[in-house]
C-alpha positions, 0 to 999 in steps of 0.5 A: 500500500502506498502512503503519502504525507501532505502538509494541508493549508500551507505552501510550506513543508513542516508547516500546516496540518501533516495528514496521511493518505493511504491509496487502496485497491479495496478495504482492510478491516476497520480494526487494520485501518485504526491501528495504520492511524495509531502507528502514523500518529498524525491528527488524521490517516485518510484512505482512499479507494477508486469507484466508478460513478454508477458500478458501470465502470464510467466516472461522472462529469468530463474530468471527475473522478470518483473516491471512496474517502474514510478519515481515523485519528489516533482514536476513532474514525470520523465523520468529517475533516478538512485538512485530510480531504485536502490532502486526499484531493491533493493526491488524487489531482496531482499524482493519481489523476493529474489530468482530472480537473476535481474529484468527488469524494464519497464520506459518511458526510455525503459527497464531497466535490474538491476542484482545482482553484488556480493553485489552491484546492477548493472543498464543498462541505456541508455546514452545521446549524449553530446556536449561541449557548451560556458561557459557563465557569467551566469554559473559564477554567478549560481555557484559562480565560473566559470567552465572551460568547460560546456557539455549538454546532458539531463543535464547540466554538468559545469567542474572545475578545482579544486574538493575543488570548487565542494565541497564547492559551494553554488549555487543560486537556482534562477539563476540555474533555469535559465541555460539549461539542466534538472539538473545543475551538477558541476563536477571536476577530484577526487585527492583521491580515486575517479575519479571524484567528482560531485554535482548535483543541481535540482531547475527545479525538485523542489530539491535544491541538489540531493544527489546522482544522478544516471541519471546525472552519465550516463553523468558525468562518460560518460564525465571522461571516455572520459577525464581520457581515463579509461573503468570504473570510480569510482565517488563520489558524493559530498553531504553532505549525500554523496554516490558512484557509480562505472560506466562503458561505455558499447557498444551501447550507454549504462552505467553500474551504480553499487552501494549498497542500504540499508533498513531503513524504512518499512510503510503502506500507509493508506490514500486512493489514 
């Protein structure tokens, strides 16, 4: 099995968010994929299998190819992952299918389309309904600072008044696990060339901090687009590695997220799965 390591949401190797992309002819057991994800110990290991559109051997529209895509953290399989989708699309469109203009992934979150967008790749994701919830003492204890607002969708988004608080925080991972949401995000309005600055903490997924989280930004960018009255959001993930996401709300409850990616390594998995 061939495996690619791709840094997503960056133009420079060893920054952004690394994902392993494993190209398969067929599906191993879930337990085998989970073991490899733990062995890689990256925030995500993606597995892709080439599929025909309808079982007849045909692809979809001209220039489109289709794959089945699944994502595993070191702790569990997840229903949506942005950076590993970007990494998988990079592998599909630049290495496996260089003549294709777009790739469709069939996933637990439905069908996801990724298209070439100049030098970047543009992903089309479903959004989640967001609702404001009360700010609690438990949130303040977990993050080490009191948010001014809290919003809950699939993930928790805690909004702070100063981006320096977000950049400098060192949250308590044990207390974060007691908060609602799949991922606990801290965010603030940006003061320089970013509309917003965020960090994503994932102790429930066996990840202390996701360096650049695309699925969280489906929600974070939805919040800031509404808050700032913008039809596009330039977002910076202020982890130690750092990364940029370019987000645009779409009609029909969708979000476009564009980003760069760079290939870091290619390897062969020789142990049987």
